[in-house]
PyMOL CGO cylinders between C-alpha atoms (Angstrom):
from pymol import cmd
from pymol.cgo import CYLINDER

trace = [
    CYLINDER, 113.83, 84.41, 98.06, 110.56, 85.75, 98.27, 0.3, 1, 1, 1, 1, 1, 1,
    CYLINDER, 110.56, 85.75, 98.27, 108.54, 82.92, 97.33, 0.3, 1, 1, 1, 1, 1, 1,
    CYLINDER, 108.54, 82.92, 97.33, 110.82, 80.81, 99.18, 0.3, 1, 1, 1, 1, 1, 1,
    CYLINDER, 110.82, 80.81, 99.18, 109.90, 82.69, 101.98, 0.3, 1, 1, 1, 1, 1, 1,
    CYLINDER, 109.90, 82.69, 101.98, 106.33, 82.52, 101.67, 0.3, 1, 1, 1, 1, 1, 1,
    CYLINDER, 106.33, 82.52, 101.67, 106.29, 78.89, 100.59, 0.3, 1, 1, 1, 1, 1, 1,
    CYLINDER, 106.29, 78.89, 100.59, 108.27, 78.25, 103.58, 0.3, 1, 1, 1, 1, 1, 1,
    CYLINDER, 108.27, 78.25, 103.58, 105.82, 80.45, 106.25, 0.3, 1, 1, 1, 1, 1, 1,
    CYLINDER, 105.82, 80.45, 106.25, 102.48, 80.01, 104.31, 0.3, 1, 1, 1, 1, 1, 1,
    CYLINDER, 102.48, 80.01, 104.31, 102.96, 76.27, 102.99, 0.3, 1, 1, 1, 1, 1, 1,
    CYLINDER, 102.96, 76.27, 102.99, 105.11, 74.53, 105.97, 0.3, 1, 1, 1, 1, 1, 1,
    CYLINDER, 105.11, 74.53, 105.97, 104.50, 76.38, 108.87, 0.3, 1, 1, 1, 1, 1, 1,
    CYLINDER, 104.50, 76.38, 108.87, 100.51, 76.49, 109.04, 0.3, 1, 1, 1, 1, 1, 1,
    CYLINDER, 100.51, 76.49, 109.04, 101.24, 72.26, 109.29, 0.3, 1, 1, 1, 1, 1, 1,
    CYLINDER, 101.24, 72.26, 109.29, 103.84, 72.73, 111.88, 0.3, 1, 1, 1, 1, 1, 1,
    CYLINDER, 103.84, 72.73, 111.88, 101.16, 75.24, 113.71, 0.3, 1, 1, 1, 1, 1, 1,
    CYLINDER, 101.16, 75.24, 113.71, 98.85, 72.64, 113.41, 0.3, 1, 1, 1, 1, 1, 1,
    CYLINDER, 98.85, 72.64, 113.41, 100.60, 69.37, 114.44, 0.3, 1, 1, 1, 1, 1, 1,
    CYLINDER, 100.60, 69.37, 114.44, 102.01, 71.24, 117.33, 0.3, 1, 1, 1, 1, 1, 1,
    CYLINDER, 102.01, 71.24, 117.33, 98.21, 72.30, 118.38, 0.3, 1, 1, 1, 1, 1, 1,
    CYLINDER, 98.21, 72.30, 118.38, 96.72, 69.16, 118.28, 0.3, 1, 1, 1, 1, 1, 1,
    CYLINDER, 96.72, 69.16, 118.28, 99.54, 67.01, 119.94, 0.3, 1, 1, 1, 1, 1, 1,
    CYLINDER, 99.54, 67.01, 119.94, 100.72, 69.62, 122.36, 0.3, 1, 1, 1, 1, 1, 1,
    CYLINDER, 100.72, 69.62, 122.36, 97.12, 69.71, 123.86, 0.3, 1, 1, 1, 1, 1, 1,
    CYLINDER, 97.12, 69.71, 123.86, 96.85, 65.82, 124.36, 0.3, 1, 1, 1, 1, 1, 1,
    CYLINDER, 96.85, 65.82, 124.36, 100.23, 65.34, 125.77, 0.3, 1, 1, 1, 1, 1, 1,
    CYLINDER, 100.23, 65.34, 125.77, 99.81, 68.64, 127.97, 0.3, 1, 1, 1, 1, 1, 1,
    CYLINDER, 99.81, 68.64, 127.97, 96.00, 67.28, 129.22, 0.3, 1, 1, 1, 1, 1, 1,
    CYLINDER, 96.00, 67.28, 129.22, 97.79, 63.85, 129.45, 0.3, 1, 1, 1, 1, 1, 1,
    CYLINDER, 97.79, 63.85, 129.45, 100.50, 65.06, 132.00, 0.3, 1, 1, 1, 1, 1, 1,
    CYLINDER, 100.50, 65.06, 132.00, 99.20, 67.91, 133.21, 0.3, 1, 1, 1, 1, 1, 1,
    CYLINDER, 99.20, 67.91, 133.21, 95.40, 68.17, 133.64, 0.3, 1, 1, 1, 1, 1, 1,
    CYLINDER, 95.40, 68.17, 133.64, 95.39, 70.12, 136.60, 0.3, 1, 1, 1, 1, 1, 1,
    CYLINDER, 95.39, 70.12, 136.60, 97.51, 73.35, 134.81, 0.3, 1, 1, 1, 1, 1, 1,
    CYLINDER, 97.51, 73.35, 134.81, 94.24, 72.53, 132.57, 0.3, 1, 1, 1, 1, 1, 1,
    CYLINDER, 94.24, 72.53, 132.57, 92.22, 75.85, 133.62, 0.3, 1, 1, 1, 1, 1, 1,
    CYLINDER, 92.22, 75.85, 133.62, 92.14, 79.39, 132.94, 0.3, 1, 1, 1, 1, 1, 1,
    CYLINDER, 92.14, 79.39, 132.94, 93.51, 80.57, 136.47, 0.3, 1, 1, 1, 1, 1, 1,
    CYLINDER, 93.51, 80.57, 136.47, 90.65, 82.76, 137.20, 0.3, 1, 1, 1, 1, 1, 1,
    CYLINDER, 90.65, 82.76, 137.20, 92.02, 85.77, 138.78, 0.3, 1, 1, 1, 1, 1, 1,
    CYLINDER, 92.02, 85.77, 138.78, 88.57, 86.97, 139.82, 0.3, 1, 1, 1, 1, 1, 1,
    CYLINDER, 88.57, 86.97, 139.82, 89.13, 87.05, 143.42, 0.3, 1, 1, 1, 1, 1, 1,
    CYLINDER, 89.13, 87.05, 143.42, 92.38, 89.77, 143.51, 0.3, 1, 1, 1, 1, 1, 1,
    CYLINDER, 92.38, 89.77, 143.51, 90.53, 91.92, 141.55, 0.3, 1, 1, 1, 1, 1, 1,
    CYLINDER, 90.53, 91.92, 141.55, 86.72, 91.50, 139.53, 0.3, 1, 1, 1, 1, 1, 1,
    CYLINDER, 86.72, 91.50, 139.53, 86.68, 95.18, 138.52, 0.3, 1, 1, 1, 1, 1, 1,
    CYLINDER, 86.68, 95.18, 138.52, 87.13, 95.21, 135.06, 0.3, 1, 1, 1, 1, 1, 1,
    CYLINDER, 87.13, 95.21, 135.06, 87.13, 91.82, 134.90, 0.3, 1, 1, 1, 1, 1, 1,
    CYLINDER, 87.13, 91.82, 134.90, 83.56, 91.05, 134.00, 0.3, 1, 1, 1, 1, 1, 1,
    CYLINDER, 83.56, 91.05, 134.00, 83.34, 93.17, 130.96, 0.3, 1, 1, 1, 1, 1, 1,
    CYLINDER, 83.34, 93.17, 130.96, 86.92, 93.00, 129.59, 0.3, 1, 1, 1, 1, 1, 1,
    CYLINDER, 86.92, 93.00, 129.59, 86.06, 89.04, 129.83, 0.3, 1, 1, 1, 1, 1, 1,
    CYLINDER, 86.06, 89.04, 129.83, 82.87, 89.38, 128.13, 0.3, 1, 1, 1, 1, 1, 1,
    CYLINDER, 82.87, 89.38, 128.13, 83.26, 91.78, 125.14, 0.3, 1, 1, 1, 1, 1, 1,
    CYLINDER, 83.26, 91.78, 125.14, 86.74, 89.45, 124.43, 0.3, 1, 1, 1, 1, 1, 1,
    CYLINDER, 86.74, 89.45, 124.43, 85.05, 86.28, 125.20, 0.3, 1, 1, 1, 1, 1, 1,
    CYLINDER, 85.05, 86.28, 125.20, 82.62, 87.37, 122.29, 0.3, 1, 1, 1, 1, 1, 1,
    CYLINDER, 82.62, 87.37, 122.29, 84.51, 89.00, 119.84, 0.3, 1, 1, 1, 1, 1, 1,
    CYLINDER, 84.51, 89.00, 119.84, 87.47, 86.00, 119.87, 0.3, 1, 1, 1, 1, 1, 1,
    CYLINDER, 87.47, 86.00, 119.87, 84.53, 83.48, 119.38, 0.3, 1, 1, 1, 1, 1, 1,
    CYLINDER, 84.53, 83.48, 119.38, 82.54, 85.49, 116.91, 0.3, 1, 1, 1, 1, 1, 1,
    CYLINDER, 82.54, 85.49, 116.91, 85.80, 85.73, 114.93, 0.3, 1, 1, 1, 1, 1, 1,
    CYLINDER, 85.80, 85.73, 114.93, 87.05, 82.44, 115.20, 0.3, 1, 1, 1, 1, 1, 1,
    CYLINDER, 87.05, 82.44, 115.20, 83.90, 80.55, 113.75, 0.3, 1, 1, 1, 1, 1, 1,
    CYLINDER, 83.90, 80.55, 113.75, 83.45, 83.73, 111.63, 0.3, 1, 1, 1, 1, 1, 1,
    CYLINDER, 83.45, 83.73, 111.63, 87.04, 82.24, 109.75, 0.3, 1, 1, 1, 1, 1, 1,
    CYLINDER, 87.04, 82.24, 109.75, 86.05, 78.70, 110.31, 0.3, 1, 1, 1, 1, 1, 1,
    CYLINDER, 86.05, 78.70, 110.31, 83.26, 79.15, 108.21, 0.3, 1, 1, 1, 1, 1, 1,
    CYLINDER, 83.26, 79.15, 108.21, 84.34, 82.00, 105.88, 0.3, 1, 1, 1, 1, 1, 1,
    CYLINDER, 84.34, 82.00, 105.88, 87.53, 80.34, 104.99, 0.3, 1, 1, 1, 1, 1, 1,
    CYLINDER, 87.53, 80.34, 104.99, 86.80, 76.34, 105.05, 0.3, 1, 1, 1, 1, 1, 1,
    CYLINDER, 86.80, 76.34, 105.05, 83.31, 76.77, 103.68, 0.3, 1, 1, 1, 1, 1, 1,
    CYLINDER, 83.31, 76.77, 103.68, 83.62, 75.29, 99.47, 0.3, 1, 1, 1, 1, 1, 1,
    CYLINDER, 83.62, 75.29, 99.47, 82.31, 77.84, 97.18, 0.3, 1, 1, 1, 1, 1, 1,
    CYLINDER, 82.31, 77.84, 97.18, 79.54, 76.09, 95.61, 0.3, 1, 1, 1, 1, 1, 1,
    CYLINDER, 79.54, 76.09, 95.61, 77.71, 76.42, 99.30, 0.3, 1, 1, 1, 1, 1, 1,
    CYLINDER, 77.71, 76.42, 99.30, 77.87, 79.82, 98.78, 0.3, 1, 1, 1, 1, 1, 1,
    CYLINDER, 77.87, 79.82, 98.78, 76.67, 79.80, 95.59, 0.3, 1, 1, 1, 1, 1, 1,
    CYLINDER, 76.67, 79.80, 95.59, 73.91, 77.29, 96.50, 0.3, 1, 1, 1, 1, 1, 1,
    CYLINDER, 73.91, 77.29, 96.50, 72.38, 79.66, 98.46, 0.3, 1, 1, 1, 1, 1, 1,
    CYLINDER, 72.38, 79.66, 98.46, 73.02, 82.53, 96.31, 0.3, 1, 1, 1, 1, 1, 1,
    CYLINDER, 73.02, 82.53, 96.31, 75.67, 84.77, 97.85, 0.3, 1, 1, 1, 1, 1, 1,
    CYLINDER, 75.67, 84.77, 97.85, 78.03, 86.06, 95.65, 0.3, 1, 1, 1, 1, 1, 1,
    CYLINDER, 78.03, 86.06, 95.65, 81.70, 86.58, 96.84, 0.3, 1, 1, 1, 1, 1, 1,
    CYLINDER, 81.70, 86.58, 96.84, 81.08, 90.58, 96.79, 0.3, 1, 1, 1, 1, 1, 1,
    CYLINDER, 81.08, 90.58, 96.79, 78.51, 90.11, 99.09, 0.3, 1, 1, 1, 1, 1, 1,
    CYLINDER, 78.51, 90.11, 99.09, 80.75, 87.50, 101.47, 0.3, 1, 1, 1, 1, 1, 1,
    CYLINDER, 80.75, 87.50, 101.47, 83.15, 90.06, 101.33, 0.3, 1, 1, 1, 1, 1, 1,
    CYLINDER, 83.15, 90.06, 101.33, 80.90, 93.02, 102.83, 0.3, 1, 1, 1, 1, 1, 1,
    CYLINDER, 80.90, 93.02, 102.83, 79.37, 90.85, 105.53, 0.3, 1, 1, 1, 1, 1, 1,
    CYLINDER, 79.37, 90.85, 105.53, 83.19, 89.76, 106.20, 0.3, 1, 1, 1, 1, 1, 1,
    CYLINDER, 83.19, 89.76, 106.20, 84.40, 93.15, 106.84, 0.3, 1, 1, 1, 1, 1, 1,
    CYLINDER, 84.40, 93.15, 106.84, 81.38, 94.30, 108.74, 0.3, 1, 1, 1, 1, 1, 1,
    CYLINDER, 81.38, 94.30, 108.74, 80.73, 91.13, 110.85, 0.3, 1, 1, 1, 1, 1, 1,
    CYLINDER, 80.73, 91.13, 110.85, 84.42, 90.93, 111.32, 0.3, 1, 1, 1, 1, 1, 1,
    CYLINDER, 84.42, 90.93, 111.32, 84.65, 94.27, 112.26, 0.3, 1, 1, 1, 1, 1, 1,
    CYLINDER, 84.65, 94.27, 112.26, 82.24, 94.74, 114.66, 0.3, 1, 1, 1, 1, 1, 1,
    CYLINDER, 82.24, 94.74, 114.66, 83.62, 91.69, 116.51, 0.3, 1, 1, 1, 1, 1, 1,
    CYLINDER, 83.62, 91.69, 116.51, 87.42, 92.94, 115.77, 0.3, 1, 1, 1, 1, 1, 1,
    CYLINDER, 87.42, 92.94, 115.77, 86.08, 95.89, 117.82, 0.3, 1, 1, 1, 1, 1, 1,
    CYLINDER, 86.08, 95.89, 117.82, 84.23, 94.37, 120.74, 0.3, 1, 1, 1, 1, 1, 1,
    CYLINDER, 84.23, 94.37, 120.74, 87.11, 92.34, 121.27, 0.3, 1, 1, 1, 1, 1, 1,
    CYLINDER, 87.11, 92.34, 121.27, 89.92, 94.68, 121.15, 0.3, 1, 1, 1, 1, 1, 1,
    CYLINDER, 89.92, 94.68, 121.15, 88.11, 97.20, 123.90, 0.3, 1, 1, 1, 1, 1, 1,
    CYLINDER, 88.11, 97.20, 123.90, 87.91, 93.73, 126.15, 0.3, 1, 1, 1, 1, 1, 1,
    CYLINDER, 87.91, 93.73, 126.15, 91.27, 92.73, 125.47, 0.3, 1, 1, 1, 1, 1, 1,
    CYLINDER, 91.27, 92.73, 125.47, 92.25, 96.54, 126.04, 0.3, 1, 1, 1, 1, 1, 1,
    CYLINDER, 92.25, 96.54, 126.04, 90.95, 96.10, 129.60, 0.3, 1, 1, 1, 1, 1, 1,
    CYLINDER, 90.95, 96.10, 129.60, 92.31, 92.89, 130.51, 0.3, 1, 1, 1, 1, 1, 1,
    CYLINDER, 92.31, 92.89, 130.51, 95.59, 94.21, 129.67, 0.3, 1, 1, 1, 1, 1, 1,
    CYLINDER, 95.59, 94.21, 129.67, 95.12, 97.11, 131.75, 0.3, 1, 1, 1, 1, 1, 1,
    CYLINDER, 95.12, 97.11, 131.75, 93.94, 95.11, 134.79, 0.3, 1, 1, 1, 1, 1, 1,
    CYLINDER, 93.94, 95.11, 134.79, 96.67, 92.65, 134.52, 0.3, 1, 1, 1, 1, 1, 1,
    CYLINDER, 96.67, 92.65, 134.52, 99.90, 94.82, 134.12, 0.3, 1, 1, 1, 1, 1, 1,
    CYLINDER, 99.90, 94.82, 134.12, 98.29, 97.90, 136.26, 0.3, 1, 1, 1, 1, 1, 1,
    CYLINDER, 98.29, 97.90, 136.26, 97.09, 95.70, 138.91, 0.3, 1, 1, 1, 1, 1, 1,
    CYLINDER, 97.09, 95.70, 138.91, 99.85, 95.09, 141.57, 0.3, 1, 1, 1, 1, 1, 1,
    CYLINDER, 99.85, 95.09, 141.57, 98.04, 91.98, 143.05, 0.3, 1, 1, 1, 1, 1, 1,
    CYLINDER, 98.04, 91.98, 143.05, 97.20, 90.58, 139.55, 0.3, 1, 1, 1, 1, 1, 1,
    CYLINDER, 97.20, 90.58, 139.55, 100.47, 91.33, 137.85, 0.3, 1, 1, 1, 1, 1, 1,
    CYLINDER, 100.47, 91.33, 137.85, 102.49, 89.50, 140.90, 0.3, 1, 1, 1, 1, 1, 1,
    CYLINDER, 102.49, 89.50, 140.90, 100.24, 86.13, 140.03, 0.3, 1, 1, 1, 1, 1, 1,
    CYLINDER, 100.24, 86.13, 140.03, 100.51, 86.34, 136.67, 0.3, 1, 1, 1, 1, 1, 1,
    CYLINDER, 100.51, 86.34, 136.67, 103.00, 84.41, 134.93, 0.3, 1, 1, 1, 1, 1, 1,
    CYLINDER, 103.00, 84.41, 134.93, 104.90, 85.05, 131.66, 0.3, 1, 1, 1, 1, 1, 1,
    CYLINDER, 104.90, 85.05, 131.66, 102.69, 83.01, 129.23, 0.3, 1, 1, 1, 1, 1, 1,
    CYLINDER, 102.69, 83.01, 129.23, 99.66, 84.79, 130.81, 0.3, 1, 1, 1, 1, 1, 1,
    CYLINDER, 99.66, 84.79, 130.81, 101.03, 88.44, 129.83, 0.3, 1, 1, 1, 1, 1, 1,
    CYLINDER, 101.03, 88.44, 129.83, 102.62, 87.35, 126.42, 0.3, 1, 1, 1, 1, 1, 1,
    CYLINDER, 102.62, 87.35, 126.42, 99.27, 85.74, 125.20, 0.3, 1, 1, 1, 1, 1, 1,
    CYLINDER, 99.27, 85.74, 125.20, 97.04, 88.53, 126.03, 0.3, 1, 1, 1, 1, 1, 1,
    CYLINDER, 97.04, 88.53, 126.03, 99.73, 91.13, 124.55, 0.3, 1, 1, 1, 1, 1, 1,
    CYLINDER, 99.73, 91.13, 124.55, 99.59, 88.72, 121.02, 0.3, 1, 1, 1, 1, 1, 1,
    CYLINDER, 99.59, 88.72, 121.02, 96.01, 88.45, 121.20, 0.3, 1, 1, 1, 1, 1, 1,
    CYLINDER, 96.01, 88.45, 121.20, 95.75, 92.29, 121.51, 0.3, 1, 1, 1, 1, 1, 1,
    CYLINDER, 95.75, 92.29, 121.51, 98.32, 92.86, 118.66, 0.3, 1, 1, 1, 1, 1, 1,
    CYLINDER, 98.32, 92.86, 118.66, 96.45, 90.36, 116.59, 0.3, 1, 1, 1, 1, 1, 1,
    CYLINDER, 96.45, 90.36, 116.59, 93.03, 92.02, 116.84, 0.3, 1, 1, 1, 1, 1, 1,
    CYLINDER, 93.03, 92.02, 116.84, 94.54, 94.98, 115.45, 0.3, 1, 1, 1, 1, 1, 1,
    CYLINDER, 94.54, 94.98, 115.45, 96.01, 93.45, 112.82, 0.3, 1, 1, 1, 1, 1, 1,
    CYLINDER, 96.01, 93.45, 112.82, 92.99, 91.54, 111.83, 0.3, 1, 1, 1, 1, 1, 1,
    CYLINDER, 92.99, 91.54, 111.83, 91.23, 95.24, 112.00, 0.3, 1, 1, 1, 1, 1, 1,
    CYLINDER, 91.23, 95.24, 112.00, 94.03, 96.94, 110.25, 0.3, 1, 1, 1, 1, 1, 1,
    CYLINDER, 94.03, 96.94, 110.25, 92.91, 93.81, 106.85, 0.3, 1, 1, 1, 1, 1, 1,
    CYLINDER, 92.91, 93.81, 106.85, 89.73, 96.20, 106.85, 0.3, 1, 1, 1, 1, 1, 1,
    CYLINDER, 89.73, 96.20, 106.85, 91.61, 98.86, 105.34, 0.3, 1, 1, 1, 1, 1, 1,
    CYLINDER, 91.61, 98.86, 105.34, 92.63, 96.98, 102.39, 0.3, 1, 1, 1, 1, 1, 1,
    CYLINDER, 92.63, 96.98, 102.39, 89.36, 94.56, 102.55, 0.3, 1, 1, 1, 1, 1, 1,
    CYLINDER, 89.36, 94.56, 102.55, 87.77, 97.67, 101.56, 0.3, 1, 1, 1, 1, 1, 1,
    CYLINDER, 87.77, 97.67, 101.56, 89.36, 98.53, 98.33, 0.3, 1, 1, 1, 1, 1, 1,
    CYLINDER, 89.36, 98.53, 98.33, 88.21, 95.00, 97.11, 0.3, 1, 1, 1, 1, 1, 1,
    CYLINDER, 88.21, 95.00, 97.11, 84.75, 94.90, 97.72, 0.3, 1, 1, 1, 1, 1, 1,
    CYLINDER, 84.75, 94.90, 97.72, 84.50, 92.70, 94.26, 0.3, 1, 1, 1, 1, 1, 1,
    CYLINDER, 84.50, 92.70, 94.26, 85.73, 89.73, 96.32, 0.3, 1, 1, 1, 1, 1, 1,
    CYLINDER, 85.73, 89.73, 96.32, 88.27, 88.67, 94.41, 0.3, 1, 1, 1, 1, 1, 1,
    CYLINDER, 88.27, 88.67, 94.41, 91.05, 89.97, 97.31, 0.3, 1, 1, 1, 1, 1, 1,
    CYLINDER, 91.05, 89.97, 97.31, 89.03, 87.15, 99.64, 0.3, 1, 1, 1, 1, 1, 1,
    CYLINDER, 89.03, 87.15, 99.64, 88.96, 84.21, 96.92, 0.3, 1, 1, 1, 1, 1, 1,
    CYLINDER, 88.96, 84.21, 96.92, 92.65, 84.53, 97.31, 0.3, 1, 1, 1, 1, 1, 1,
    CYLINDER, 92.65, 84.53, 97.31, 92.44, 83.50, 101.59, 0.3, 1, 1, 1, 1, 1, 1,
    CYLINDER, 92.44, 83.50, 101.59, 89.72, 80.82, 100.65, 0.3, 1, 1, 1, 1, 1, 1,
    CYLINDER, 89.72, 80.82, 100.65, 91.90, 78.97, 98.42, 0.3, 1, 1, 1, 1, 1, 1,
    CYLINDER, 91.90, 78.97, 98.42, 95.29, 78.76, 100.14, 0.3, 1, 1, 1, 1, 1, 1,
    CYLINDER, 95.29, 78.76, 100.14, 92.84, 77.64, 103.75, 0.3, 1, 1, 1, 1, 1, 1,
    CYLINDER, 92.84, 77.64, 103.75, 91.44, 74.99, 101.74, 0.3, 1, 1, 1, 1, 1, 1,
    CYLINDER, 91.44, 74.99, 101.74, 94.41, 74.21, 100.31, 0.3, 1, 1, 1, 1, 1, 1,
    CYLINDER, 94.41, 74.21, 100.31, 96.35, 73.82, 103.27, 0.3, 1, 1, 1, 1, 1, 1,
    CYLINDER, 96.35, 73.82, 103.27, 93.69, 71.16, 104.77, 0.3, 1, 1, 1, 1, 1, 1,
    CYLINDER, 93.69, 71.16, 104.77, 94.09, 69.67, 101.43, 0.3, 1, 1, 1, 1, 1, 1,
    CYLINDER, 94.09, 69.67, 101.43, 97.35, 69.39, 101.41, 0.3, 1, 1, 1, 1, 1, 1,
    CYLINDER, 97.35, 69.39, 101.41, 98.01, 71.12, 98.47, 0.3, 1, 1, 1, 1, 1, 1,
    CYLINDER, 98.01, 71.12, 98.47, 101.75, 71.52, 97.63, 0.3, 1, 1, 1, 1, 1, 1,
    CYLINDER, 101.75, 71.52, 97.63, 100.81, 75.19, 95.60, 0.3, 1, 1, 1, 1, 1, 1,
    CYLINDER, 100.81, 75.19, 95.60, 98.30, 76.44, 98.67, 0.3, 1, 1, 1, 1, 1, 1,
    CYLINDER, 98.30, 76.44, 98.67, 100.77, 79.39, 99.65, 0.3, 1, 1, 1, 1, 1, 1,
    CYLINDER, 100.77, 79.39, 99.65, 101.27, 80.50, 96.26, 0.3, 1, 1, 1, 1, 1, 1,
    CYLINDER, 101.27, 80.50, 96.26, 97.67, 81.93, 96.38, 0.3, 1, 1, 1, 1, 1, 1,
    CYLINDER, 97.67, 81.93, 96.38, 98.74, 84.45, 98.04, 0.3, 1, 1, 1, 1, 1, 1,
    CYLINDER, 98.74, 84.45, 98.04, 101.78, 85.34, 96.91, 0.3, 1, 1, 1, 1, 1, 1,
    CYLINDER, 101.78, 85.34, 96.91, 101.19, 88.55, 95.95, 0.3, 1, 1, 1, 1, 1, 1,
    CYLINDER, 101.19, 88.55, 95.95, 98.64, 89.87, 98.88, 0.3, 1, 1, 1, 1, 1, 1,
    CYLINDER, 98.64, 89.87, 98.88, 99.17, 92.99, 101.55, 0.3, 1, 1, 1, 1, 1, 1,
    CYLINDER, 99.17, 92.99, 101.55, 101.91, 92.37, 103.74, 0.3, 1, 1, 1, 1, 1, 1,
    CYLINDER, 101.91, 92.37, 103.74, 99.56, 93.21, 106.70, 0.3, 1, 1, 1, 1, 1, 1,
    CYLINDER, 99.56, 93.21, 106.70, 97.25, 90.28, 105.68, 0.3, 1, 1, 1, 1, 1, 1,
    CYLINDER, 97.25, 90.28, 105.68, 100.61, 88.19, 105.74, 0.3, 1, 1, 1, 1, 1, 1,
    CYLINDER, 100.61, 88.19, 105.74, 101.43, 88.88, 109.09, 0.3, 1, 1, 1, 1, 1, 1,
    CYLINDER, 101.43, 88.88, 109.09, 97.78, 89.07, 110.28, 0.3, 1, 1, 1, 1, 1, 1,
    CYLINDER, 97.78, 89.07, 110.28, 97.96, 85.01, 109.23, 0.3, 1, 1, 1, 1, 1, 1,
    CYLINDER, 97.96, 85.01, 109.23, 101.48, 84.81, 110.67, 0.3, 1, 1, 1, 1, 1, 1,
    CYLINDER, 101.48, 84.81, 110.67, 100.91, 86.07, 113.80, 0.3, 1, 1, 1, 1, 1, 1,
    CYLINDER, 100.91, 86.07, 113.80, 97.47, 83.65, 113.81, 0.3, 1, 1, 1, 1, 1, 1,
    CYLINDER, 97.47, 83.65, 113.81, 99.58, 80.42, 112.94, 0.3, 1, 1, 1, 1, 1, 1,
    CYLINDER, 99.58, 80.42, 112.94, 102.21, 81.51, 115.94, 0.3, 1, 1, 1, 1, 1, 1,
    CYLINDER, 102.21, 81.51, 115.94, 99.26, 81.69, 118.11, 0.3, 1, 1, 1, 1, 1, 1,
    CYLINDER, 99.26, 81.69, 118.11, 98.01, 77.91, 117.26, 0.3, 1, 1, 1, 1, 1, 1,
    CYLINDER, 98.01, 77.91, 117.26, 101.26, 76.71, 117.64, 0.3, 1, 1, 1, 1, 1, 1,
    CYLINDER, 101.26, 76.71, 117.64, 101.90, 78.40, 121.36, 0.3, 1, 1, 1, 1, 1, 1,
    CYLINDER, 101.90, 78.40, 121.36, 98.51, 77.40, 121.91, 0.3, 1, 1, 1, 1, 1, 1,
    CYLINDER, 98.51, 77.40, 121.91, 98.85, 74.39, 124.10, 0.3, 1, 1, 1, 1, 1, 1,
    CYLINDER, 98.85, 74.39, 124.10, 101.17, 75.99, 126.35, 0.3, 1, 1, 1, 1, 1, 1,
    CYLINDER, 101.17, 75.99, 126.35, 99.08, 78.72, 127.58, 0.3, 1, 1, 1, 1, 1, 1,
    CYLINDER, 99.08, 78.72, 127.58, 95.76, 78.86, 129.29, 0.3, 1, 1, 1, 1, 1, 1,
    CYLINDER, 95.76, 78.86, 129.29, 93.96, 79.37, 126.23, 0.3, 1, 1, 1, 1, 1, 1,
    CYLINDER, 93.96, 79.37, 126.23, 93.58, 75.25, 126.20, 0.3, 1, 1, 1, 1, 1, 1,
    CYLINDER, 93.58, 75.25, 126.20, 90.66, 76.10, 128.59, 0.3, 1, 1, 1, 1, 1, 1,
    CYLINDER, 90.66, 76.10, 128.59, 88.77, 76.81, 124.88, 0.3, 1, 1, 1, 1, 1, 1,
    CYLINDER, 88.77, 76.81, 124.88, 88.81, 72.86, 124.56, 0.3, 1, 1, 1, 1, 1, 1,
    CYLINDER, 88.81, 72.86, 124.56, 87.15, 72.31, 127.47, 0.3, 1, 1, 1, 1, 1, 1,
    CYLINDER, 87.15, 72.31, 127.47, 83.12, 72.02, 127.70, 0.3, 1, 1, 1, 1, 1, 1,
    CYLINDER, 83.12, 72.02, 127.70, 81.46, 70.70, 131.22, 0.3, 1, 1, 1, 1, 1, 1,
    CYLINDER, 81.46, 70.70, 131.22, 79.03, 68.35, 129.06, 0.3, 1, 1, 1, 1, 1, 1,
    CYLINDER, 79.03, 68.35, 129.06, 79.71, 66.05, 131.84, 0.3, 1, 1, 1, 1, 1, 1,
    CYLINDER, 79.71, 66.05, 131.84, 77.93, 68.14, 134.28, 0.3, 1, 1, 1, 1, 1, 1,
    CYLINDER, 77.93, 68.14, 134.28, 74.09, 67.73, 131.82, 0.3, 1, 1, 1, 1, 1, 1,
    CYLINDER, 74.09, 67.73, 131.82, 74.33, 63.90, 132.76, 0.3, 1, 1, 1, 1, 1, 1,
    CYLINDER, 74.33, 63.90, 132.76, 75.69, 63.97, 136.26, 0.3, 1, 1, 1, 1, 1, 1,
    CYLINDER, 75.69, 63.97, 136.26, 73.45, 62.21, 138.87, 0.3, 1, 1, 1, 1, 1, 1,
    CYLINDER, 73.45, 62.21, 138.87, 72.22, 64.29, 141.64, 0.3, 1, 1, 1, 1, 1, 1,
    CYLINDER, 72.22, 64.29, 141.64, 74.02, 67.37, 143.20, 0.3, 1, 1, 1, 1, 1, 1,
    CYLINDER, 74.02, 67.37, 143.20, 77.35, 67.76, 144.36, 0.3, 1, 1, 1, 1, 1, 1,
    CYLINDER, 77.35, 67.76, 144.36, 77.93, 67.95, 147.97, 0.3, 1, 1, 1, 1, 1, 1,
    CYLINDER, 77.93, 67.95, 147.97, 79.78, 70.08, 149.78, 0.3, 1, 1, 1, 1, 1, 1,
    CYLINDER, 79.78, 70.08, 149.78, 81.32, 70.00, 153.43, 0.3, 1, 1, 1, 1, 1, 1,
    CYLINDER, 81.32, 70.00, 153.43, 82.63, 72.46, 155.80, 0.3, 1, 1, 1, 1, 1, 1,
    CYLINDER, 82.63, 72.46, 155.80, 85.56, 71.34, 157.79, 0.3, 1, 1, 1, 1, 1, 1,
    CYLINDER, 85.56, 71.34, 157.79, 83.64, 70.88, 160.96, 0.3, 1, 1, 1, 1, 1, 1,
    CYLINDER, 83.64, 70.88, 160.96, 81.41, 68.19, 158.99, 0.3, 1, 1, 1, 1, 1, 1,
    CYLINDER, 81.41, 68.19, 158.99, 84.28, 66.28, 158.68, 0.3, 1, 1, 1, 1, 1, 1,
    CYLINDER, 84.28, 66.28, 158.68, 84.65, 63.68, 161.22, 0.3, 1, 1, 1, 1, 1, 1,
    CYLINDER, 84.65, 63.68, 161.22, 87.94, 62.71, 163.08, 0.3, 1, 1, 1, 1, 1, 1,
    CYLINDER, 87.94, 62.71, 163.08, 90.45, 60.72, 161.80, 0.3, 1, 1, 1, 1, 1, 1,
    CYLINDER, 90.45, 60.72, 161.80, 90.43, 57.48, 164.11, 0.3, 1, 1, 1, 1, 1, 1,
]
cmd.load_cgo(trace, "trace")
């Protein structure tokens, strides 16, 4: 039963989450483009927002790109640049710990602001509240894995996650077996991460896929008129 659940959660669930992420995001952008935004509440209460938002975004972006590079970079690349698995593990612990600490502090400020300010709370949707809490828990789980990681500084444990992640993207049917015997805290962290990908298209997180690139070559300036500048309709 343990092997079956491991294969189901870490062998099949990743593909479900990725398909929902891609297809769901495309459908939302096509059908509800006006909901493709962060829904900023800065006008309601600026306090805590700037500090919390900056720390949160720096932390989550650092962790995201750190995971992408650390898990999906082929092992031969690290060998070419002379970085051993042990050194890579140490870098992951230090850099990931710093980004995680920054992220959870920012997330804590945003959670406090969203739940303890009456105006912000009144304008927050269920998905807004749920996703910030889920991200806070994910930060906490990620930081908790450091306690286990420091017991495996030889890098061998880390290689299990590298082989699993790369196995998923190369459609290796045995990918889930690579992390069959890892600590439960790692499995909880991975499962919640996959769940965040699954929920991604249905939350404000979709704004992460947007970048105002077209403004670089937009001709001229945007003209903003007051109401009195607009001529009356005939």
